[in-house]
C-alpha positions in Angstrom: 127.5 60.9 166.7 126.5 64.5 166.2 127.7 66.1 163.0 130.2 69.0 163.4 129.2 70.7 160.1 125.6 71.5 159.0 125.2 72.5 155.3 121.9 74.3 154.7 120.5 74.3 151.2 117.4 76.5 150.7 115.6 75.3 147.5 112.8 76.2 145.2 112.4 74.4 141.8 115.9 72.9 141.9 115.0 69.2 141.3 117.5 68.8 138.6 120.4 70.6 140.3 119.9 69.2 143.8 121.2 65.6 143.2 124.4 67.0 141.7 124.9 69.6 144.4 124.3 67.1 147.2 126.8 64.6 145.7 129.5 67.3 145.3 129.0 68.6 148.8 129.3 65.0 150.2 132.5 64.4 148.3 134.0 67.8 149.4 133.2 67.1 153.1 134.2 63.5 153.2 136.8 64.1 155.9 134.2 65.8 158.2 131.2 64.7 160.1 128.5 66.6 158.4 124.8 66.8 157.6 123.0 68.4 154.6 119.7 70.1 155.4 117.4 70.8 152.4 114.8 73.4 153.2 112.3 73.4 150.3 109.4 75.9 149.9 107.0 73.3 148.5 108.5 73.6 145.0 106.1 72.9 142.1 108.8 70.7 140.5 108.7 68.5 143.7 112.3 69.3 144.8 111.4 68.1 148.2 110.4 64.7 146.9 113.7 64.4 145.0 115.5 65.3 148.2 113.6 62.5 150.1 114.7 60.0 147.4 118.3 61.1 147.9 118.2 60.1 151.5 118.6 56.5 150.5 122.0 57.3 148.9 123.0 60.1 151.4 121.7 59.2 154.9 123.1 62.4 156.5 120.7 64.4 154.3 117.6 65.9 156.0 114.5 67.3 154.3 112.3 70.1 155.5 109.3 70.8 153.3 107.7 74.2 154.1 104.1 74.7 153.2 104.0 78.2 154.7 106.5 81.0 155.6 108.1 81.2 152.2 111.3 83.1 151.4 115.1 82.6 151.2 116.2 84.1 154.5 113.4 82.4 156.5 114.3 79.1 154.9 117.9 79.4 156.0 116.8 80.3 159.5 114.5 77.2 159.5 117.5 75.1 158.5 119.7 76.6 161.2 117.0 75.9 163.8 117.1 72.2 162.9 120.9 72.0 162.5 123.0 69.9 164.9 126.5 71.1 163.9 128.7 73.7 165.5 129.4 75.3 162.2 126.6 76.2 159.7 127.4 76.6 156.0 124.8 78.2 153.7 125.0 77.8 150.0 122.7 77.5 147.0 121.8 74.2 145.4 121.9 75.6 141.9 125.6 74.7 141.4 126.8 78.3 141.2 128.6 78.2 144.5 131.9 76.3 144.1 132.0 73.4 146.6 135.7 73.1 146.2 136.4 75.8 148.7 134.3 74.1 151.4 137.3 72.3 153.1 139.2 75.6 153.3 136.1 77.3 154.7 135.8 74.6 157.4 139.5 74.8 158.2 139.1 78.6 158.9 136.9 77.8 161.8 138.9 75.0 163.4 142.4 76.3 162.6 142.0 80.1 162.7 139.0 80.3 165.0 137.0 82.7 162.8 133.3 83.6 163.5 132.2 84.0 159.9 133.8 82.8 156.7 132.4 83.8 153.4 133.0 83.0 149.8 133.7 86.2 147.9 133.5 87.0 144.2 135.3 90.4 144.6 138.5 89.7 146.5 141.7 88.9 144.6 141.3 85.5 143.0 137.5 85.7 142.9 135.3 86.3 139.9 131.7 86.7 138.9 132.2 84.2 136.1 130.0 84.8 133.0 127.8 87.4 134.4 126.5 90.2 132.1 127.8 93.7 132.6 124.3 94.7 133.8 124.3 92.1 136.6 127.8 92.9 137.6 126.8 96.6 137.8 123.7 95.8 140.0 125.8 93.5 142.3 128.6 96.1 142.7 126.1 98.8 143.4 124.4 96.7 146.0 127.7 95.9 147.7 128.6 99.6 147.6 125.3 100.5 149.4 125.7 97.7 151.9 129.2 98.6 152.8 128.6 102.3 152.7 125.4 102.4 154.8 126.3 99.6 157.2 130.1 99.9 157.3 130.7 96.2 156.8 134.4 95.3 156.5 134.0 92.7 153.8 134.4 92.7 150.0 131.2 90.8 149.3 128.5 91.4 151.9 125.8 90.2 149.5 127.4 86.7 149.2 124.9 83.9 149.6 127.8 81.4 150.3 129.2 81.5 153.8 129.9 79.7 157.0 129.0 80.8 160.5 129.5 79.6 164.1 126.5 78.3 166.0 127.4 80.8 168.7 127.0 83.7 166.3 123.6 82.4 165.2 122.5 82.0 168.8 123.5 85.5 169.7 121.9 87.1 166.7 118.9 85.0 165.7 116.3 86.9 167.7 117.1 90.2 165.9 117.2 88.7 162.4 114.5 89.8 160.0 113.3 86.6 158.3 112.1 88.6 155.4 115.5 90.0 154.8 117.1 89.9 151.4 120.5 88.3 152.2 120.8 86.4 155.4 124.6 87.1 155.7 123.8 90.8 155.5 121.5 90.3 158.5 124.1 88.5 160.6 126.9 91.0 159.8 124.7 94.1 160.2 122.9 93.0 163.4 125.6 91.3 165.4 126.5 93.2 168.6 129.9 91.6 168.9 133.0 92.3 166.8 133.2 89.3 164.5 136.4 87.7 163.3 135.8 87.3 159.6 137.7 85.6 156.8 137.0 85.6 153.1 137.8 82.9 150.5 137.8 83.9 146.8 135.9 81.7 144.4 134.5 81.9 140.8 130.8 82.1 140.5 129.7 79.2 138.4 127.2 79.1 135.6 123.8 77.6 136.4 123.2 74.3 134.6 119.4 73.9 135.0 116.7 76.4 135.8 116.8 80.2 135.8 117.8 83.0 138.1 115.3 84.1 140.7 116.3 87.8 140.5 113.3 90.0 140.1 111.8 93.3 141.3 110.8 91.7 144.6 114.4 90.6 145.3 115.6 94.1 144.5 112.9 95.7 146.7 113.8 93.3 149.6 117.4 94.3 149.3 116.6 98.0 149.9 114.2 97.1 152.7 116.9 95.0 154.4 119.5 97.8 154.2 117.0 100.4 155.5 115.7 98.1 158.2 119.2 97.3 159.5 120.3 100.9 159.4 117.2 102.8 160.4 114.6 100.2 161.5 114.9 101.2 165.2 113.5 104.6 164.5 111.3 104.4 161.4 109.5 101.9 159.1 111.7 100.7 156.2 108.7 100.5 153.9 108.0 104.2 154.6 111.6 105.0 153.8 111.4 103.1 150.6 108.2 104.8 149.7 109.9 108.1 150.4 112.7 107.3 148.0 110.2 106.8 145.3 108.6 110.0 146.4 111.9 111.7 146.1 112.3 110.6 142.6 108.8 112.0 142.0 110.0 115.3 143.3 112.6 115.4 140.5 110.1 114.3 137.9 107.7 117.0 139.2 110.3 119.7 139.0 111.3 118.6 135.5 107.7 118.8 134.4 107.4 122.2 136.0 110.5 123.5 134.2 109.2 122.1 130.9 105.9 124.0 131.5 107.7 127.2 132.3 110.0 126.9 129.3 107.0 126.2 127.1 105.3 129.2 128.7 102.3 127.3 129.9 99.7 129.9 131.0 98.1 130.7 134.3 94.3 130.3 134.2 91.5 131.8 136.3 89.4 129.2 138.1 87.1 131.3 140.2 88.3 129.3 143.3 90.1 131.6 145.7 92.8 129.2 146.7 93.5 128.1 143.1 93.3 131.5 141.5 95.3 131.9 139.3 96.0 128.3 138.4 99.5 127.5 137.2 99.5 124.9 134.4 103.2 124.4 134.8 102.6 123.1 138.3 99.7 121.0 137.1 101.9 119.4 134.4 104.6 118.6 136.9 102.1 117.0 139.2 100.6 114.8 136.5 104.0 113.6 135.4 105.1 112.7 138.9 101.8 110.9 139.6 102.4 108.6 136.5 106.1 108.0 137.5 105.2 107.3 141.2 102.5 104.9 140.3 104.7 102.6 138.2 107.6 102.8 140.6 105.5 102.0 143.6 103.5 99.3 141.8 106.5 97.4 140.5 108.9 98.2 143.4 107.5 99.4 146.8 104.3 97.3 146.7 105.6 94.6 144.3 103.8 91.8 146.2 100.5 93.7 146.0 101.0 95.0 142.5 98.4 95.5 139.9 98.9 93.8 136.6 97.1 93.1 133.3 93.7 94.5 133.0 93.8 95.7 136.6 96.8 98.0 136.0 94.5 100.7 134.6 92.1 100.3 137.6 95.0 100.6 140.0 96.3 103.8 138.2 92.8 105.3 138.4 92.6 104.6 142.2 96.1 106.0 142.7 95.3 109.0 140.6 92.0 109.6 142.4 93.5 109.5 145.9 96.4 111.6 144.7 93.9 114.4 143.7 93.8 115.2 147.4 97.5 115.6 147.3 97.2 117.8 144.2 94.7 120.1 146.0 97.1 120.2 149.0 100.0 121.1 146.7 98.2 123.7 144.7 96.8 125.3 147.8 100.2 125.3 149.5 101.8 126.7 146.3 99.2 129.5 146.1 99.6 130.4 149.7 103.4 130.3 149.8 104.0 132.1 146.5 101.1 134.6 146.2 100.8 135.4 150.0 104.4 135.3 151.0 107.0 135.0 148.2 105.4 137.5 145.7 105.9 140.2 148.3 109.7 139.7 148.1 111.8 141.9 145.9 115.3 141.4 144.4 114.6 137.7 143.6 113.6 136.4 140.2 110.1 135.2 139.6 111.3 131.8 138.5 113.4 131.3 141.7 110.4 132.2 143.9 108.1 129.9 142.0 110.7 127.1 142.1 111.1 127.5 145.9 107.3 127.6 146.5 106.9 124.5 144.4 109.4 122.5 146.4 107.7 123.4 149.7 104.3 122.6 148.3 105.5 119.2 147.0 106.8 118.2 150.4 103.5 119.2 152.0 101.6 117.0 149.6 103.9 114.0 150.0 102.7 113.4 153.6 99.0 113.2 152.6 99.8 111.2 149.5 101.7 108.5 151.5 98.9 108.0 153.9 96.2 107.7 151.2 98.0 105.6 148.8 99.5 103.1 151.3 96.1 102.6 153.0 93.8 102.7 149.9 95.5 102.0 146.6 97.8 99.2 147.8 95.9 98.1 150.9 95.9 94.5 151.8 92.1 94.5 151.5 92.3 95.7 148.0 95.0 93.1 147.2 92.4 90.3 147.7 90.4 91.6 144.7 93.2 91.7 142.3 
């Protein structure tokens, strides 16, 4: 007899937690025909092997060991593709998702005919448990961005604990980004139908074994997911993310420029017509932004291709070298805009004119910098040599 409920557990290095999680889920769903699908990304601690041993005790447990195509969202999609139930439940196997709300979650589908039911930490009665203030702040900020940019009518769109009808999965699966950060965010953000959604509050539990998988790559993928869902039809989300880093570089550049002006950095003669006179304040701002942009792009935008250890210095030299083209573009643009156009204006302070010329020259240089750095500094070919 086909199961009516399919519980999907994406795993990576959860060999100690999985037996406890599987037992708790089985007990909670004892009144329902169900299956448990463990999708493991070839864990070094052999979680997949532990899952196979559990099949003797829990015959409704299935194991999928993935040797390629790693990632949380793609693992969930793999599990859904193999599921036989009419309702899919996605939860972590690290014991942080409270299995006690599973029966109520299932009842919401059969008694109230919802399309999606999610466990929420932020509705009345829910809690983040023993999270640090920093993690709470990061989570709430992520929720704020998700709800603000995507207009999602839920309190916890970043929840990794939810149930969804097979019909919703079937309608949405072809538009889902398998590299997305949170699969629930993908379903809610990309569904073309108005979904009936219910939320059930729960308290986020403390992990017993192992450690959190939150890192810069996770944070980066969150921003990529938001940008892709909101703007992906028109422009590359990676470019938008790079642009956000570039925007922060504009601020750093301007701060450096103001510091130079306040310290009265001089203008020097170069003998080069398009760089004469040469503003050291502009140069200082450029150098400061290059340093800032390198580290943000290395540990954020291009995290998977990042330089580390002894190669970090090499990466910065490459980044700095290709950015010199951008420097020449900016300096040339600043010289033309300020000395050929703005300096002829009267009634405006010199600082205001320089500031305006600097903004325009920065924007001009950003275009050339993006192309060079994305195709040379962090190219896939260069990644092979790191």
